[in-house]
C-alpha positions in Angstrom: -26.6 -20.5 8.2 -23.3 -21.7 7.3 -20.7 -18.8 6.6 -17.5 -19.3 4.2 -14.3 -17.1 3.9 -12.4 -16.8 1.1 -9.0 -15.0 1.1 -7.0 -14.2 -2.2 -3.7 -11.9 -1.4 -1.4 -11.2 -4.3 1.2 -9.1 -4.8 -0.9 -5.8 -5.0 -4.2 -6.4 -3.4 -5.7 -8.8 -0.7 -9.4 -9.7 -1.4 -11.8 -11.1 1.1 -15.2 -12.9 0.5 -17.7 -14.2 2.9 -21.0 -16.3 1.6 -23.6 -18.3 2.7 -24.0 -21.8 1.7 -26.1 -20.7 -1.4 -23.3 -18.7 -2.7 -24.8 -15.2 -1.7 -21.9 -12.6 -1.1 -22.9 -11.2 2.3 -19.7 -9.2 3.1 -16.3 -8.3 1.3 -13.2 -6.6 2.0 -10.4 -4.8 0.1 -6.6 -4.4 1.0 -3.1 -4.0 -0.1 -0.6 -6.4 -0.8 -0.4 -9.9 1.2 2.7 -11.3 -0.1 4.8 -12.0 2.8 8.0 -12.4 0.3 7.2 -8.9 -0.8 5.3 -7.3 2.1 6.8 -8.9 5.3 5.0 -8.6 8.2 2.9 -5.7 6.8 1.3 -9.0 4.8 -0.4 -10.1 7.9 -2.0 -6.8 8.9 -3.4 -6.8 4.9 -4.9 -9.9 5.2 -6.4 -9.2 8.5 -8.1 -6.0 7.5 -9.6 -7.6 4.3 -11.1 -10.2 6.8 -12.2 -7.5 9.3 -14.1 -5.4 6.9 -15.8 -8.5 5.3 -16.8 -9.5 9.1 -18.4 -6.1 9.7 -20.4 -5.9 6.5 -21.4 -9.4 7.4 -22.2 -9.0 11.2 -20.9 -12.2 12.2 -17.7 -12.9 14.3 -14.8 -15.6 13.4 -16.2 -18.4 15.6 -19.0 -18.5 13.2 -17.4 -19.0 10.1 -18.1 -22.7 9.2 -15.1 -22.9 6.9 -12.1 -20.6 5.3 -9.5 -20.7 2.9 -6.8 -18.8 2.4 -5.1 -18.4 -1.3 -1.9 -16.7 -0.8 0.7 -15.4 -2.9 4.3 -16.6 -1.8 2.8 -19.9 -0.3 5.4 -21.7 -2.1 7.5 -24.0 0.2 7.8 -25.3 3.7 9.6 -22.4 4.7 6.9 -20.1 3.9 4.0 -22.5 5.3 6.2 -22.2 8.7 5.6 -18.2 8.3 2.2 -18.3 7.3 0.5 -20.7 9.6 1.5 -18.8 12.6 0.6 -15.6 10.9 -3.0 -17.1 10.1 -3.2 -18.1 13.5 -2.5 -14.9 15.1 -5.6 -13.4 13.2 -7.9 -15.8 15.2 -8.2 -18.8 12.9 -7.4 -22.5 14.1 -9.1 -24.3 11.4 -8.6 -23.4 7.8 -7.4 -24.5 4.3 -4.2 -22.6 2.9 -3.0 -22.9 -0.2 -0.9 -21.0 -3.2 -2.9 -18.9 -5.1 -2.5 -20.3 -8.0 -4.6 -23.6 -6.6 -7.5 -21.0 -5.8 -7.5 -19.6 -9.6 -7.3 -23.3 -10.9 -10.5 -24.0 -8.7 -12.3 -20.8 -9.6 -11.5 -21.6 -13.7 -12.7 -25.2 -13.6 -15.4 -27.7 -12.4 -12.9 -30.4 -12.5 -10.8 -31.3 -9.7 -7.4 -31.2 -11.2 -5.7 -29.3 -14.4 -3.1 -26.9 -14.6 -3.2 -22.6 -13.6 -0.8 -19.9 -14.7 -0.6 -16.6 -13.0 0.8 -13.4 -15.0 -0.1 -10.6 -13.0 2.8 -9.0 -10.6 4.6 -11.7 -10.4 4.3 -15.2 -12.5 3.6 -18.5 -11.3 2.4 -22.1 -12.2 1.0 -25.0 -10.8 -1.0 -28.2 -11.8 -2.7 -31.5 -10.5 -3.0 -35.1 -11.8 -6.3 -36.8 -11.4 -4.4 -38.7 -8.7 -4.1 -35.6 -6.9 -0.4 -35.4 -7.3 0.7 -31.4 -7.7 3.3 -29.5 -9.1 4.7 -25.9 -8.9 6.7 -24.6 -11.8 8.0 -21.5 -10.8 7.2 -18.5 -8.5 10.4 -17.6 -7.4 11.5 -14.4 -9.5 13.9 -14.3 -12.1 17.0 -15.1 -10.8 15.3 -18.8 -10.0 14.2 -19.0 -13.4 10.8 -17.1 -13.9 10.2 -14.4 -16.5 7.6 -11.6 -16.6 4.9 -10.2 -14.6 4.4 -6.8 -14.1 7.2 -6.5 -11.6 9.7 -7.7 -14.0 8.1 -6.4 -17.2 8.1 -2.8 -15.8 12.1 -3.1 -15.7 11.8 -4.8 -19.3 9.9 -1.5 -20.6 12.7 1.1 -18.7 15.7 -0.9 -19.7 14.0 -0.9 -23.3 14.0 2.7 -23.5 17.3 3.0 -22.0 18.9 0.7 -24.9 16.9 2.3 -27.5 18.6 6.0 -26.2 22.2 4.5 -26.2 21.9 2.7 -29.2 21.8 -1.0 -28.6 18.2 -1.4 -29.3 15.6 -0.4 -32.1 13.7 3.1 -31.2 10.5 2.5 -29.7 7.5 4.1 -28.9 8.2 3.2 -25.3 10.2 6.2 -24.6 7.5 8.8 -25.6 4.9 7.2 -23.4 7.4 6.2 -20.6 8.8 9.8 -20.3 5.6 11.2 -20.2 4.6 8.7 -17.4 7.6 9.6 -15.2 7.2 13.4 -16.1 11.2 13.6 -17.8 12.0 15.7 -20.7 14.2 13.3 -21.9 15.9 9.9 -21.5 19.4 11.5 -20.9 18.0 13.3 -17.6 15.8 10.0 -16.9 18.7 8.1 -16.9 20.9 10.1 -15.2 18.4 10.6 -12.1 17.3 7.1 -11.6 20.9 6.0 -11.4 21.8 9.1 -8.9 19.0 8.1 -6.7 18.6 4.1 -7.3 14.8 4.9 -7.9 12.5 1.9 -8.6 10.6 1.7 -11.7 6.8 2.1 -11.1 4.9 -1.2 -11.4 2.7 0.8 -13.6 5.2 1.0 -16.4 4.1 -2.7 -17.4 1.0 -1.3 -19.1 2.7 0.7 -21.6 3.6 -2.5 -23.2 0.0 -3.3 -24.4 -0.5 0.5 -25.5 3.1 0.2 -27.6 1.6 -3.1 -28.8 -1.5 -1.9 -30.0 0.3 0.7 -32.0 2.7 -2.3 -33.3 5.4 -1.2 -31.5 7.9 -4.2 -32.5 10.4 -3.5 -29.1 7.0 -4.0 -27.3 5.9 -6.9 -29.1 9.0 -8.7 -28.5 8.8 -8.4 -24.9 5.0 -9.7 -24.8 5.8 -12.6 -27.0 8.7 -13.8 -24.8 6.3 -13.4 -22.1 3.6 -15.8 -24.0 6.7 -18.5 -24.8 7.8 -18.3 -20.9 4.3 -19.2 -20.1 4.4 -21.9 -22.4 7.4 -23.6 -21.0 6.2 -23.5 -17.5 3.1 -25.3 -18.5 4.9 -27.7 -20.6 7.3 -28.7 -17.2 3.9 -29.5 -15.6 2.7 -31.6 -18.2 5.9 -33.7 -18.4 6.2 -33.7 -14.8 3.0 -34.6 -13.7 2.7 -37.0 -17.3 -0.8 -35.7 -18.4 0.2 -35.5 -22.0 -2.9 -37.6 -23.3 -5.3 -36.2 -20.3 -8.4 -33.6 -21.2 -8.3 -30.8 -18.7 -8.1 -27.3 -18.4 -5.2 -24.7 -18.4 -6.8 -21.9 -16.5 -5.1 -18.2 -17.3 -5.2 -15.6 -14.1 -3.5 -12.6 -13.3 -4.5 -9.2 -15.0 -1.7 -9.4 -17.8 -3.7 -12.3 -19.2 -7.3 -11.6 -18.4 -7.2 -7.7 -19.0 -4.3 -6.8 -20.8 -3.6 -9.0 -23.7 -5.2 -8.8 -26.8 -3.7 -11.6 -28.9 -0.1 -11.0 -28.3 0.7 -13.6 -25.0 -1.8 -15.9 -25.9 -0.9 -17.6 -29.3 2.3 -18.5 -27.8 0.7 -20.3 -24.9 -1.6 -22.2 -27.2 1.2 -23.3 -29.6 3.3 -24.9 -26.5 -0.2 -26.4 -24.8 -1.0 -27.9 -28.5 2.6 -29.5 -29.0 2.7 -31.0 -25.1 -1.0 -31.9 -24.2 -3.5 -31.3 -27.5 -6.5 -32.8 -25.6 -6.0 -30.0 -23.3 -8.3 -26.4 -23.3 -7.0 -22.9 -22.6 -9.5 -20.9 -20.5 -9.2 -17.9 -19.4 -10.3 -17.0 -15.7 -13.4 -14.8 -15.6 -13.9 -14.3 -12.1 -12.2 -13.3 -9.0 -9.5 -15.9 -7.8 -11.1 -15.8 -4.4 -14.2 -17.5 -5.8 -11.8 -20.8 -5.8 -10.9 -19.9 -2.3 -14.9 -20.0 -1.5 -15.6 -23.0 -3.2 -12.5 -24.9 -1.5 -13.9 -23.6 1.9 -17.2 -25.4 1.2 -15.4 -28.7 -0.2 -13.4 -28.5 3.3 -16.7 -28.7 5.3 -18.1 -31.4 3.2 -20.5 -29.4 1.1 -22.0 -30.4 -2.2 -21.5 -27.7 -4.7 -24.6 -27.5 -7.1 -24.5 -26.2 -9.9 -26.9 -23.6 -8.7 -23.9 -22.6 -6.3 -21.4 -22.4 -9.2 -23.9 -20.1 -11.0 -24.6 -17.9 -7.9 -20.7 -17.4 -7.0 -19.5 -16.8 -10.7 -22.1 -13.8 -11.0 -20.6 -12.3 -7.4 -16.8 -12.9 -8.5 -17.4 -11.9 -12.4 -14.2 -9.7 -13.6 -14.6 -6.9 -16.0 -12.1 -8.5 -18.6 -12.3 -5.8 -21.1 -8.9 -4.9 -22.2 -7.7 -2.0 -20.7 -3.9 -0.3 -20.5 -4.9 1.9 -17.8 -6.0 -0.7 -15.0 -3.8 -1.5 -12.4 -1.2 -4.6 -12.9 -2.3 -6.8 -9.9 -2.2 -10.5 -8.9 
């Protein structure tokens, strides 16, 4: 029997799957965030923990794995790979595929060997592959380097919008009541001084309040979510221009919980508009399986295995996401 390991390590969680050549799930593991840019050395421990859980469930050793693929958030530049390759080798792997998590999201969401994927979870990232094999990544490096949004930034947008409404620079917003209730403060003035005096971090889950407020028609929340969609559209357009994909037919795969679980028509229309203008033959699709399925598919392809329709179906069955909208689900990459 052949065994394939797929890893999806994001800012909030690390998921490991082990399947056989038929796409049947034999073992899985779940651990905390595995992005070395935010978790540091702990990223390797989280990835290792997820792998150990999957191996124990499967009852095999690393040496029995036919092929492995690591899809890692933070695998963006040569400087990152110089850190990540030794980290993976220290976990007992000599032969493996290592790519950014955006590319496993793309592989999981389309049957074509090319296209574009965008992630909007804890952070944001986007990447594309031309039919020729040329690839280009746009973003993934934080606000200072051109990005906007993702849960890690939108939670700050929620907080500052509440502050700005309190001091008169912004319109009143229902985000105020929602945030005070979440953080257990009686008023914004107390919140303001406590956070300023102690330099507290705004919790990631505050980003989820945008979806609750938007459902109530709150203008401030709707403006933030609209801007998120516009920024994602700009990233997609930049990739299309860079790779000359204007006239091609391909899929744009949307991944990350803000796009697959949170959005109820506030972010997507802006993306659709940008795509229609830059590549009218492209299709926007929502990722409906865990991105780790893309890592399994890449591991199989690395081993030279032909992936049959039956295997695709089996993998999609085991990896299917719960994509029902929810404002209570954690923001994850």
